[in-house]
C-alpha positions as CSV (number, residue, x, y, z in Angstrom):
1,M,125.3,19.6,-33.2
2,L,121.8,19.1,-32.0
3,S,119.0,20.9,-33.7
4,L,116.4,22.9,-31.9
5,N,113.9,20.2,-33.0
6,D,115.7,17.5,-31.0
7,W,115.3,19.6,-27.8
8,K,111.6,20.3,-28.6
9,V,110.9,16.6,-29.1
10,W,112.7,15.8,-25.8
11,L,111.0,18.6,-23.8
12,K,107.5,17.6,-25.2
13,G,108.2,14.0,-24.2
14,L,109.2,15.2,-20.7
15,L,106.0,17.3,-20.4
16,H,103.8,14.4,-21.6
17,A,105.4,12.0,-19.1
18,G,104.6,14.5,-16.3
19,I,101.0,15.0,-17.4
20,S,100.5,11.3,-17.8
21,G,101.8,10.6,-14.4
22,G,99.5,13.3,-12.8
23,T,96.5,12.0,-14.7
24,V,97.0,8.4,-13.6
25,A,97.4,9.6,-10.0
26,L,94.1,11.6,-10.2
27,S,92.4,8.3,-10.9
28,T,92.9,7.4,-7.3
29,T,89.9,9.6,-6.6
30,L,87.8,7.0,-8.4
31,V,89.3,4.1,-6.4
32,A,89.4,5.6,-2.9
33,H,87.2,8.7,-2.9
34,D,87.0,8.8,0.9
35,T,90.7,9.2,1.3
36,F,91.8,11.0,-1.9
37,N,89.4,13.8,-2.8
38,F,89.4,17.5,-3.5
39,G,88.1,18.4,0.0
40,E,89.7,17.0,3.1
41,G,91.9,14.6,1.2
42,L,93.4,17.2,-1.1
43,G,96.8,17.1,0.6
44,K,97.0,13.3,0.3
45,L,95.8,13.5,-3.4
46,L,98.5,16.1,-4.2
47,S,101.2,14.0,-2.6
48,V,100.2,11.0,-4.7
49,V,100.0,13.2,-7.9
50,G,103.5,14.6,-7.1
51,A,105.0,11.2,-6.5
52,S,103.5,9.9,-9.7
53,V,104.8,12.8,-11.7
54,V,108.3,12.3,-10.4
55,V,108.2,8.6,-11.1
56,S,106.9,9.1,-14.6
57,I,109.5,11.8,-15.4
58,G,112.2,9.6,-13.9
59,K,111.1,6.7,-16.1
60,Y,111.1,9.0,-19.2
61,L,114.6,10.2,-18.3
62,S,115.9,6.7,-17.9
63,T,114.8,5.8,-21.4
64,K,115.5,9.1,-23.1
65,P,118.3,11.0,-21.3
66,M,118.9,14.7,-22.0
67,P,120.2,15.2,-25.6
68,E,123.9,15.8,-25.8
69,D,126.0,17.3,-28.6
70,L,127.8,14.6,-30.6
71,P,131.6,15.1,-30.9
72,D,132.6,16.5,-34.3
């Protein structure tokens, strides 16, 4: 039987992966400010952030799949 702590650790890791992916993608504003910015380029910036979050969460899930109950 899994404890609540196992789920908390897994969910925190999942959240951290998403935040990390989004933060890394926001750094594109430093590299290509004319294209990815908070004005006219907001749509492009949000698409990069979304893609990065999905990739980061996917990577986390590939290394730490959802906890399962162990057979008794």
